[in-house]
KOLMINU-337706 format. One record per residue: z, x, y of N, C-alpha, C, O in turn. Coordinates in steps of 0.02 Angstrom, whole numbers, plus 50000, padded with zeros to 5 digits. Layout:
<rs>
ZXYZXYZXYZXY ...
</rs>
This chain:
<rs>
506165067449823506725062949810506675057149858506725058049919 506575051249831506465045249871507055040449871507095035949913 507505041449824508095037049819508615040349775508485045449743 509215037449775509745039949731509535038649659509315033149641 509605043749617509435042949547509975046149504510325050749525 510025043649443510505046349395510105050149342509755047149301 510155056749343509785060949295510255064249244510025068149202 510885062749248511375066349208511225066149133511325071049098 510985060449108510855059949036510265064349014510185065548955 509855066649062509295070949046509445078349054509045082649034 510015079949083510155086849100510285091449041510255097549048 510415088648982510495092748923509835096048903509825101048867 509285093248927508615095648908508315100548959507775103248946 508645101649015508365106049066508865111349087509465110749072 508625116549121509055121949143509175121849219509665124549243 508705118549256508755118649329508465112149357507935109849336 508825109349405508565103749444508405106249514508815109749544 507825104449539507615106549606507485100349647507115095849626 507785100049706507715094249750507385096349815507565101449845 506895092449835506565093449899506305086749924506315081749888 506075086749985505865080450017505215081250053504965086750065 504925075450071504305075250110504425077850180504965077050209 503915080850207503945082450278503275080950309502755083350287 503295076950361502705074750396502925069250442503455066150431 502545067850494502735062550540502735055750505503045051050530 502385055050449502355048750412502835048550352502835043750314 503245053650344503685053950285504235048750289504415046350342 504505047250231505045042450226505715045850235505795051750222 506205041950258506875044750270507195047050205507075044250152 507595052250211507925055450154508675055550168508895057950220 509065053150122509795053050130510085059150095510025059950035 510415063450133510705069550107511195068150050511265072250005 511525062450051511995060649998511655060349930511985061649879 511015058649927510645058549864510625065549833510695066449773 510525070449877510495077449854511175079649828511215082849775 511695078049864512375079949843512545076649776512865079649734 512325070449767512445066849704512115070449645512425071249593 511495072549653511155076249599511495082949587511575084949530 511685086349640512045092649632512685091549591512835095549547 513055086249606513665084849569513535083349496513915085349452 512985079849482512795078549412512655085149377512865086149320 512295089649410512145096249381512785100249370512855103649318 513245099949417513865103649409514255101149348514535105249311 514275094649338514635092049279514335094449214514685095449165 513665095449213513315097749153513225105349152512955108149104 513465108649205513405115949211512675118249212512505123549186 512235114149243511535115749252511425118349323511765116149370 510965122849331510805125649396510485120249440510085116249417 510685120249504510415115549553510155119549613510505123949638 509555118049635509265121349693509015116149742508625111749725 509245116749804509025112449858508485116249897508645121349929 507865113949893507305117749922507125115649992506945119950033 507165109250007506905107050071507185100250091507185095550050 507415099750152507605093250179506965089950205506435093050206 507005083750225506425080150249506385080050325506855081850360 505815078050349505725077350421506255072650449506545073950502 506365067150414506875062250435507435062450384507375059750329 507985065550402508545066450357509145062550382509335063050441 509445058750337510045054850354510645058650327510675060350268 511125060050371511745063350350512315060150388512305059650449 512815058050351513395054750380513195048650423513485047450475 512685045050400512465038950433512025039950494511815035150526 511875046150511511455047750569510785050450545510765054750501 510225047850573509565050350555509365055850604509365054950664 509185061650575508965067450614508225068550602507975067650547 507875070550654507175072650648507185080250648507385083450697 506955083150593506995090350585506295093350588505875091850546 506175097650637505525100950641505405105250579505865108150552 504785105650558504605109450498504865116550501505115119050450 504825119750558505045126750563505795127650553506025133250542 506185122150556506915122650548507155120450478507745121050463 506705117850437506915115050373507265120050328507775118350298 507005125950322507305130850276507985133150303508445134250263 508065133750368508715135850394509235130350383509825131750373 509015124050386509475118450373509695118550300510275117050285 509245120150255509415120550183509915126150172510405125250136 509795132050202510265137550195510945135650224511465137450195 510955132250279511585130150311511965125250266512575125350264 511605120950231511935116150186512315119750131512855117650111 512025125250106512355129550057512645125649998513235126249981 512215121549967512465117349911512165119249844512285115749795 511765124649841511505126649776512075128149728512625129949748 511925127249664512435128549612512105132549557511575130649530 512405138149540512165142449486512525140449422513095142249411 512175136549381512485134149318512665139849272512495145549284 513015138049219513245143049171512825143149109512955147049063 
</rs>
């Protein structure tokens, strides 16, 4: 996920959206709000949403965090934003 995108019009054709980001010292910044926006689109369509991985450089609430690779999965679990569609 490189930017905010609107996928809602395509969600009738899929069952699950999966979001993840780059991780590496050269990766681009990732805004957590983009992930929440896709999750909300999935919720409106009752499609499953899975957040797999934050990025090395993650922006949340206007602050950029550098997240070591070994902590990425724990950060995803802490976010707890997955949605099990109907």
